[in-house]
C-alpha positions as CSV (number, residue, x, y, z in Angstrom):
1,X,94.4,60.0,130.2
2,X,97.5,58.5,131.7
3,X,99.6,60.8,133.9
4,X,102.8,61.6,132.1
5,X,106.1,60.4,133.7
6,X,108.4,63.2,134.8
7,X,111.6,61.3,133.8
8,X,113.6,61.1,130.6
9,X,113.5,57.9,128.5
10,X,116.4,56.8,126.3
11,X,116.6,54.0,123.8
12,X,120.0,52.3,123.1
13,X,119.0,50.8,119.8
14,X,116.3,52.0,117.4
15,X,115.0,48.9,115.7
16,X,111.5,47.8,115.0
17,X,110.7,46.9,118.6
18,X,112.0,50.2,119.9
19,X,109.9,51.9,117.3
20,X,106.8,50.0,118.4
21,X,107.4,50.9,122.1
22,X,108.1,54.6,121.3
23,X,105.0,54.9,119.1
24,X,102.9,53.2,121.8
25,X,104.0,55.4,124.7
26,X,103.6,58.6,122.6
27,X,100.2,57.6,121.5
28,X,99.1,57.0,125.1
29,X,100.8,60.3,126.1
30,X,102.8,58.6,128.8
31,X,105.8,60.8,128.2
32,X,106.4,64.0,126.2
33,X,108.2,63.5,122.8
34,X,110.9,65.9,124.1
35,X,111.6,63.4,126.9
36,X,112.5,60.6,124.5
37,X,115.9,60.1,123.0
38,X,117.1,57.3,120.6
39,X,120.5,56.2,119.5
40,X,121.2,53.8,116.7
41,X,124.2,53.1,114.4
42,X,121.9,53.2,111.4
43,X,121.3,56.7,110.2
44,X,118.0,55.9,108.4
45,X,116.6,54.6,111.8
46,X,117.5,57.9,113.4
47,X,115.8,59.8,110.6
48,X,112.6,57.8,111.2
49,X,112.6,58.8,114.9
50,X,113.3,62.4,114.0
51,X,110.2,62.4,111.8
52,X,108.3,61.0,114.8
53,X,109.3,64.2,116.7
54,X,111.5,62.5,119.3
55,X,115.2,63.3,120.0
56,X,118.2,61.4,118.6
57,X,121.8,61.5,119.5
58,X,125.2,61.0,117.8
59,X,126.6,58.5,120.4
60,X,125.2,56.3,123.1
61,X,127.0,58.1,125.9
62,X,124.6,61.1,125.3
63,X,121.8,58.8,126.5
64,X,123.1,59.0,130.0
65,X,121.1,62.2,130.4
66,X,118.0,59.9,130.5
67,X,116.7,58.3,133.7
68,X,115.4,55.1,132.2
69,X,117.4,53.5,129.3
70,X,115.9,50.8,127.2
71,X,118.4,48.4,125.7
72,X,117.1,47.4,122.4
73,X,120.0,45.9,120.4
74,X,120.8,42.4,119.0
75,X,121.8,40.0,121.8
76,X,125.3,39.6,120.4
77,X,126.2,43.3,120.6
78,X,124.9,43.7,124.2
79,X,128.4,43.7,125.8
80,X,129.7,46.4,123.3
81,X,126.6,48.5,123.8
82,X,126.8,48.5,127.6
83,X,130.5,49.2,127.6
84,X,129.8,52.3,125.7
85,X,127.8,53.7,128.6
86,X,129.4,52.0,131.6
87,X,131.8,54.8,132.5
88,X,129.0,57.3,133.0
89,X,126.5,54.9,134.6
90,X,125.1,55.9,138.0
91,X,123.2,53.2,139.9
92,X,121.4,55.8,142.0
93,X,120.1,57.5,138.8
94,X,119.8,55.0,136.0
95,X,117.5,52.1,135.4
96,X,118.3,49.7,132.6
97,X,115.4,48.0,130.9
98,X,116.5,45.3,128.5
99,X,114.3,43.9,125.7
100,X,117.2,41.7,124.3
101,X,116.0,38.2,123.9
102,X,117.9,35.5,125.8
103,X,120.2,37.9,127.7
104,X,119.9,37.3,131.4
105,X,119.9,39.8,134.2
106,X,123.2,38.5,135.6
107,X,124.9,39.1,132.2
108,X,123.4,42.6,132.0
109,X,124.5,43.5,135.5
110,X,128.0,42.1,134.8
111,X,128.5,44.7,132.0
112,X,127.6,47.7,134.2
113,X,128.9,49.1,137.5
114,X,128.1,47.4,140.8
115,X,124.6,47.5,142.2
116,X,123.1,48.7,138.9
117,X,119.3,48.5,138.6
118,X,118.2,46.1,135.8
119,X,114.8,44.9,134.6
120,X,114.6,42.3,131.8
121,X,111.6,42.6,129.6
122,X,110.1,40.4,126.8
123,X,107.7,42.5,124.7
124,X,106.2,41.7,121.3
125,X,105.5,43.8,118.2
126,X,101.8,44.3,118.8
127,X,103.1,47.2,121.0
128,X,102.6,49.1,117.8
129,X,98.8,48.8,118.1
130,X,98.6,48.9,121.8
131,X,98.0,45.2,122.2
132,X,101.4,43.9,123.4
133,X,101.8,40.8,125.6
134,X,104.8,41.6,127.9
135,X,106.5,39.8,130.7
136,X,109.3,41.2,132.8
137,X,111.6,40.2,135.6
138,X,113.5,42.4,138.1
139,X,117.1,42.3,139.0
140,X,118.2,42.2,142.7
141,X,118.9,45.9,142.8
142,X,115.7,47.1,141.1
143,X,113.2,48.7,143.4
144,X,109.5,48.4,143.8
145,X,109.2,51.9,142.1
146,X,111.3,50.6,139.2
147,X,108.9,47.7,138.8
148,X,106.0,50.0,138.8
149,X,107.6,52.2,136.2
150,X,108.2,49.3,133.8
151,X,104.8,47.9,134.4
152,X,103.2,51.3,133.6
153,X,105.3,51.8,130.5
154,X,104.4,48.4,129.0
155,X,100.8,48.4,130.3
156,X,100.2,51.5,128.3
157,X,100.8,49.4,125.1
158,X,99.1,46.2,126.2
159,X,99.3,43.6,128.9
160,X,102.3,43.5,131.3
161,X,103.1,40.8,133.8
162,X,106.0,40.2,136.2
163,X,107.3,36.6,136.2
164,X,110.4,34.9,137.6
165,X,113.4,35.3,135.2
166,X,113.6,31.5,134.7
167,X,110.3,31.7,132.8
168,X,111.3,34.5,130.3
169,X,112.7,32.1,127.7
170,X,109.3,30.4,127.6
171,X,107.6,33.8,127.4
172,X,109.8,34.4,124.3
173,X,108.5,31.2,122.8
174,X,104.8,32.1,123.5
175,X,104.3,35.8,123.2
176,X,107.6,37.0,121.8
177,X,107.5,34.8,118.7
178,X,103.7,34.1,118.9
179,X,102.6,36.9,116.6
180,X,104.5,35.2,113.7
181,X,102.6,32.0,114.4
182,X,99.3,33.8,114.4
183,X,100.2,35.6,111.1
184,X,100.9,32.3,109.5
185,X,97.6,30.9,110.7
186,X,95.7,34.0,109.3
187,X,97.5,33.6,106.0
188,X,96.7,29.9,105.8
189,X,93.1,30.5,106.8
190,X,92.7,33.1,104.1
191,X,94.4,30.8,101.5
192,X,91.9,28.1,102.4
193,X,89.1,30.5,101.6
194,X,90.8,31.4,98.3
195,X,91.2,27.7,97.4
196,X,87.4,27.4,97.9
197,X,86.4,30.3,95.8
198,X,86.6,33.5,97.9
199,X,88.2,36.6,96.5
200,X,91.6,37.1,98.3
201,X,90.7,40.5,99.9
202,X,87.4,39.1,101.2
203,X,89.0,36.0,102.5
204,X,91.8,37.8,104.3
205,X,89.4,40.3,105.9
206,X,87.2,37.4,107.2
207,X,90.2,35.4,108.4
208,X,91.6,38.4,110.3
209,X,88.4,39.4,111.9
210,X,87.7,35.8,112.9
211,X,91.0,35.6,114.8
212,X,90.4,39.0,116.4
213,X,86.9,38.0,117.5
214,X,88.0,34.6,118.8
215,X,90.8,36.2,120.8
216,X,88.5,38.7,122.3
217,X,86.1,35.9,123.4
218,X,88.9,34.2,125.2
219,X,90.2,37.4,126.8
220,X,86.8,38.7,127.9
221,X,85.5,35.6,129.7
222,X,86.3,32.8,132.0
223,X,85.8,30.0,129.5
224,X,88.7,27.7,128.5
225,X,89.4,27.8,124.8
226,X,88.5,24.2,124.5
227,X,85.0,24.9,125.9
228,X,84.6,27.7,123.4
229,X,85.7,25.4,120.6
230,X,83.3,22.7,121.7
231,X,80.5,25.2,121.6
232,X,81.1,25.8,117.9
233,X,81.4,22.1,117.0
234,X,77.9,20.9,116.5
235,X,77.5,17.1,116.1
236,X,78.3,16.0,112.6
237,X,78.6,19.6,111.5
238,X,81.1,21.5,109.4
239,X,83.3,22.7,112.3
240,X,84.0,19.3,113.8
241,X,85.0,18.1,110.4
242,X,87.4,21.0,110.1
243,X,88.9,20.6,113.6
244,X,89.3,16.9,113.2
245,X,91.3,17.5,110.1
246,X,93.5,19.8,112.0
247,X,94.0,17.1,114.7
248,X,94.8,14.6,111.9
249,X,97.6,16.8,110.7
250,X,98.9,17.4,114.3
251,X,98.0,21.1,114.4
252,X,98.3,21.5,118.1
253,X,101.5,19.5,118.4
254,X,103.0,21.6,115.7
255,X,102.2,24.8,117.6
256,X,103.6,23.3,120.9
257,X,106.8,22.3,119.1
258,X,107.2,25.7,117.6
259,X,107.0,27.3,121.1
260,X,109.5,24.8,122.4
261,X,111.9,25.5,119.5
262,X,111.7,29.2,120.0
263,X,112.2,28.8,123.8
264,X,115.3,26.6,123.2
265,X,116.7,29.1,120.8
266,X,116.2,31.9,123.4
267,X,118.2,29.8,125.9
268,X,120.9,29.3,123.3
269,X,121.1,33.0,122.6
270,X,121.4,33.6,126.4
271,X,124.1,31.0,126.8
272,X,122.0,28.8,129.0
273,X,121.3,25.1,128.6
């Protein structure tokens, strides 16, 4: 069992991503429920967290009792959210962990007091099932201990890797938005089965397990995905006919362009070019 952290964890914003992270760290017993506090402007979200057994507060300033504060709001409200806690912010005490897509470390630091410790994180929703793919980047005032804290928090709900900040927009395009691409593929794979006579529930179960099993094969070995694919494509067989059809319809290029589009949108949200 993971050793529990002795600090208090606050969430400034209680949307779906914050919910996924809270559920994950509670499931792994990384912190006590009593050490987690959430603030959100939507009352129904606070009620959800109350049902989970974690604390909620009536205003964001109350979160300053926490040691680590996760900023989990929409990018366009980041300035307002940070202004609401700036007057009580203590660089020697507080660590800001932002999961706001496209908002750079410099922007985050500019809305807090001098020498504030900031770590920018790009998680994804599979946090909810302990299978997140997370990348993070540390600000100039964040310490090695701060990095270890963030790595441990997000490793408890999946994979966590530290990367240079300049790569976080691309991370958004791959793993941040990536689950939606995979859901679309599972849906399409299942629909293909239905078109060819399978009952929908059977087809969806087979499609889901196929993606899960294939992902585990990639994750558990040293084989490149192309080599694993080639091993399934027997000469003149069914699979090579299927994959050649995907190639004909530019499947791989469509995925690559989707990642690029999401990456560019992340840059736009962050005000970079």
